[in-house]
C-alpha positions as CSV (number, residue, x, y, z in Angstrom):
1,M,58.7,210.3,1.6
2,T,60.9,208.8,-1.1
3,K,63.5,211.0,-2.7
4,I,64.8,210.1,-6.2
5,E,67.9,211.6,-7.8
6,T,66.6,212.9,-11.1
7,Y,68.3,214.3,-14.2
8,I,67.4,215.7,-17.6
9,V,69.9,214.9,-20.3
10,D,70.0,216.1,-23.9
11,S,71.2,213.1,-26.0
12,F,72.7,212.9,-29.4
13,T,74.1,216.4,-29.3
14,D,77.2,218.4,-28.3
15,K,75.1,221.5,-27.3
16,P,72.5,222.0,-24.5
17,F,68.9,222.3,-25.6
18,K,69.5,220.4,-28.8
19,G,69.2,216.6,-29.4
20,N,66.6,214.6,-27.5
21,P,65.9,215.3,-23.8
22,A,65.4,212.2,-21.6
23,G,64.7,211.9,-17.9
24,V,67.0,209.7,-15.8
25,C,66.0,208.5,-12.3
26,V,68.6,206.8,-10.2
27,L,66.8,204.4,-7.9
28,R,67.9,203.3,-4.5
29,D,64.6,201.4,-3.9
30,E,62.3,199.5,-6.2
31,L,59.4,201.4,-7.7
32,S,56.2,199.9,-9.0
33,D,55.4,200.0,-12.7
34,N,52.5,202.4,-12.0
35,V,54.7,204.8,-10.1
36,M,57.4,204.8,-12.9
37,Q,54.6,205.4,-15.4
38,L,53.3,208.4,-13.4
39,I,56.8,209.9,-13.1
40,A,57.4,209.6,-16.8
41,K,54.0,211.3,-17.4
42,E,54.9,214.0,-14.8
43,L,58.3,214.8,-16.5
44,G,56.6,214.8,-19.9
45,L,59.7,213.9,-21.9
46,S,59.6,211.3,-24.7
47,E,61.2,208.8,-22.4
48,T,62.4,208.5,-18.8
49,A,65.0,205.9,-17.9
50,F,64.9,204.3,-14.5
51,V,68.3,202.9,-13.4
52,N,68.6,200.6,-10.5
53,I,71.5,200.6,-8.1
54,L,74.4,198.3,-9.0
55,T,73.6,194.6,-8.8
56,E,76.9,193.3,-10.2
57,Q,80.2,194.9,-11.2
58,N,79.3,197.7,-13.6
59,K,75.8,196.2,-14.4
60,Y,72.6,198.2,-14.1
61,P,69.0,197.1,-14.7
62,I,67.3,199.8,-16.8
63,R,63.7,200.4,-17.8
64,Y,62.2,203.0,-20.1
65,F,58.8,204.7,-19.9
66,S,57.2,207.2,-22.3
67,P,54.3,209.3,-20.9
68,K,52.0,206.6,-22.3
69,M,53.6,203.2,-21.8
70,E,56.7,201.2,-21.1
71,I,59.2,201.1,-24.0
72,P,61.5,198.0,-24.1
73,L,64.5,199.7,-25.6
74,C,65.4,203.3,-26.0
75,G,68.6,204.7,-27.5
76,H,68.6,208.3,-26.3
77,A,67.5,207.4,-22.8
78,T,70.3,204.7,-22.7
79,L,72.8,207.4,-23.8
80,A,71.3,209.8,-21.1
81,A,71.6,207.2,-18.4
82,S,75.2,206.4,-19.5
83,K,76.1,210.1,-19.2
84,V,74.7,210.2,-15.7
85,I,76.5,207.0,-14.5
86,F,79.8,208.1,-16.0
87,E,79.5,211.5,-14.4
88,K,78.8,209.9,-11.0
89,N,81.7,207.4,-11.4
90,K,84.6,209.3,-13.0
91,N,86.8,206.2,-13.1
92,L,84.4,204.1,-15.1
93,S,85.0,203.6,-18.8
94,N,82.6,200.6,-19.4
95,I,79.1,199.8,-18.1
96,N,76.3,197.4,-19.0
97,F,72.6,198.0,-18.8
98,I,70.2,195.1,-18.7
99,N,66.8,195.9,-20.1
100,I,63.4,194.3,-19.5
101,Q,64.0,191.9,-22.5
102,K,67.3,190.8,-20.8
103,L,69.4,192.4,-23.5
104,D,72.9,193.2,-22.3
105,L,73.6,196.7,-23.6
106,T,77.4,197.4,-23.4
107,V,78.4,201.1,-23.2
108,Q,81.9,202.6,-23.5
109,K,83.2,206.1,-22.8
110,K,85.9,207.6,-25.0
111,G,86.6,211.2,-24.1
112,K,83.3,213.2,-24.6
113,E,81.8,210.5,-26.8
114,I,79.7,207.5,-25.6
115,I,79.6,204.3,-27.7
116,M,76.6,202.0,-27.2
117,E,76.2,198.4,-28.5
118,F,72.7,197.5,-29.7
119,P,71.2,194.6,-31.5
120,I,70.5,194.7,-35.3
121,Y,66.9,194.1,-36.3
122,E,65.5,193.2,-39.7
123,T,62.8,194.8,-41.8
124,K,60.3,193.3,-44.1
125,P,58.2,194.9,-46.9
126,Q,54.8,196.1,-45.7
127,N,52.3,198.4,-47.5
128,A,51.6,201.8,-46.0
129,P,47.9,202.8,-45.8
130,K,46.9,205.7,-48.1
131,E,45.3,207.4,-45.0
132,L,48.7,207.3,-43.2
133,L,50.6,208.8,-46.1
134,K,47.9,211.5,-46.5
135,A,48.1,212.3,-42.7
136,L,51.9,212.6,-43.1
137,G,51.7,214.8,-46.1
138,I,53.6,212.4,-48.3
139,E,52.5,211.8,-51.9
140,K,55.2,209.4,-53.1
141,I,57.5,206.9,-51.3
142,I,60.4,204.8,-52.5
143,N,60.0,202.0,-50.1
144,S,57.8,200.8,-47.1
145,E,59.1,198.2,-44.6
146,Y,58.3,197.1,-41.1
147,N,60.3,196.0,-38.0
148,Q,58.6,193.5,-35.8
149,E,60.7,194.0,-32.6
150,T,59.9,197.7,-32.4
151,K,56.6,197.7,-34.3
152,I,57.7,200.6,-36.4
153,L,56.9,201.2,-40.0
154,L,59.8,202.6,-42.1
155,L,59.1,204.8,-45.1
156,E,61.8,206.0,-47.5
157,I,61.2,209.1,-49.5
158,E,63.4,210.7,-52.2
159,D,63.8,214.3,-50.9
160,C,65.4,215.2,-47.6
161,K,64.2,218.8,-47.9
162,A,60.6,217.4,-48.0
163,L,61.4,215.3,-45.0
164,R,62.5,218.3,-43.0
165,N,59.4,220.2,-44.0
166,L,56.8,217.5,-43.0
167,T,54.0,218.8,-40.8
168,P,51.8,215.7,-40.1
169,D,48.2,215.9,-39.0
170,F,48.7,213.9,-35.8
171,E,45.1,213.2,-35.0
172,K,44.5,211.7,-38.5
173,L,47.9,209.9,-38.3
174,K,46.9,208.2,-35.1
175,K,43.6,207.0,-36.7
176,S,45.3,205.8,-39.9
177,H,46.8,202.7,-38.3
178,N,46.0,200.6,-35.3
179,S,48.9,198.1,-35.0
180,I,52.2,200.1,-35.0
181,N,54.1,202.0,-32.3
182,G,55.4,204.6,-34.7
183,V,56.4,205.6,-38.3
184,L,59.9,206.5,-39.3
185,I,60.5,208.6,-42.4
186,T,64.0,208.5,-43.9
187,S,65.9,209.8,-47.0
188,L,69.4,210.2,-48.3
189,S,71.1,213.3,-46.9
190,D,72.2,216.2,-49.0
191,K,74.7,217.2,-46.3
192,T,78.3,216.4,-47.0
193,N,79.0,215.0,-43.5
194,Y,75.9,212.8,-43.3
195,D,74.8,209.7,-45.1
196,F,71.0,209.7,-44.3
197,E,68.4,211.6,-42.4
198,S,65.2,210.6,-40.6
199,R,62.3,211.8,-38.5
200,Y,60.2,209.6,-36.1
201,F,56.5,210.2,-35.4
202,W,54.8,208.1,-32.7
203,P,51.5,209.5,-31.4
204,W,50.4,205.9,-30.8
205,S,52.8,205.2,-28.0
206,G,54.6,208.4,-27.0
207,T,54.8,212.0,-28.1
208,N,53.9,213.3,-31.5
209,E,57.6,213.4,-32.7
210,D,60.7,212.0,-31.0
211,P,63.5,214.6,-31.6
212,V,66.3,212.1,-32.0
213,T,65.8,208.3,-31.9
214,G,68.6,205.8,-31.2
215,G,66.3,202.8,-31.1
216,T,65.2,203.2,-34.7
217,H,68.8,202.7,-35.8
218,T,68.6,199.0,-34.7
219,F,67.0,198.5,-38.1
220,L,67.7,201.8,-39.9
221,A,71.5,201.2,-39.8
222,K,71.2,197.9,-41.7
223,Y,68.6,199.3,-44.0
224,W,70.9,202.1,-45.2
225,G,74.0,199.9,-44.9
226,N,72.5,197.6,-47.5
227,R,71.4,200.5,-49.7
228,L,74.8,202.3,-49.5
229,K,77.1,199.3,-49.2
230,K,78.6,200.8,-46.1
231,T,79.2,199.5,-42.5
232,K,79.9,202.9,-40.9
233,M,77.6,205.8,-41.5
234,N,76.7,209.2,-40.1
235,S,73.0,209.8,-39.3
236,F,71.2,213.1,-38.9
237,Q,67.7,213.4,-37.4
238,C,66.2,216.6,-38.9
239,S,63.6,217.3,-36.3
240,E,63.3,220.9,-34.9
241,R,65.9,220.2,-32.2
242,T,68.1,218.1,-34.5
243,G,70.7,215.5,-33.5
244,F,73.4,213.3,-34.8
245,M,75.1,209.9,-34.3
246,E,77.6,207.6,-36.0
247,V,76.4,204.0,-36.5
248,E,78.6,201.1,-37.4
249,L,77.6,197.5,-38.3
250,V,80.2,195.5,-36.5
251,S,78.6,192.0,-37.1
252,D,75.4,190.4,-38.4
253,K,73.8,190.9,-35.0
254,K,75.4,193.9,-33.4
255,L,75.9,197.6,-34.2
256,T,77.4,200.5,-32.3
257,I,75.9,204.0,-31.9
258,K,78.3,206.8,-31.0
259,S,77.4,210.3,-30.0
260,E,77.5,212.8,-27.1
261,A,75.1,214.0,-24.4
262,Q,74.7,217.0,-22.2
263,I,73.3,217.0,-18.6
264,V,71.2,220.2,-18.3
265,F,69.3,219.5,-15.0
266,R,69.9,217.7,-11.8
267,G,67.3,217.6,-9.0
268,E,65.4,215.6,-6.5
269,L,62.0,214.1,-7.1
270,R,59.9,213.6,-4.0
271,I,57.0,211.1,-3.9
């Protein structure tokens, strides 16, 4: 019997049961892709991170699985795994995760906050199918763009209140497109302490809605940075659970994402 130290961590929040819950499995032995996929399906969270034991000083291989498939890069599961590693190693203030794409994800701890370095991705204009807009319940969009690395379609709409009230038909949404991993809807925020808001729907590759999504900010931060002429912005994800983060464009190729996370469960998975 293999015993795996397992956590559930609420990311991008300062309160338990808000933000985005991720599974974190700390591995002492290698697991097959099939077993990791089965564990992610069993936990049923939008993503589960699998963190290997230390291979070099403060460097940890990390992989992410949704209940449906492996995800190359996941912000909230990286934040969750960071919270676990920092809790297990109180003297650490810096760690690095190496994902399946060989990206080196640098993470810092400053008090209760965790700061993650992520790559910046570009978006290009792409039309949104009418069937997709209808399934989302959207009549009018300001812009439609696509990010190749994540295979996510970005739609900007004018009204953040309409964004918060979206109730997509997920069966029709899934049938409306056959070559994307998800669709991100975003708008300017009407909240004084936030710059923009978003929601992320991904029935093609994960759950119906991801409560708070760090990975989308690899392109969303630059998108809004260009629109608002800012390098540092506050983002609010207006899902039912809600969540927040500060993003900063630190160079042409790198941004930082800063937020908090709460460990709500620790246990032992037996397989």
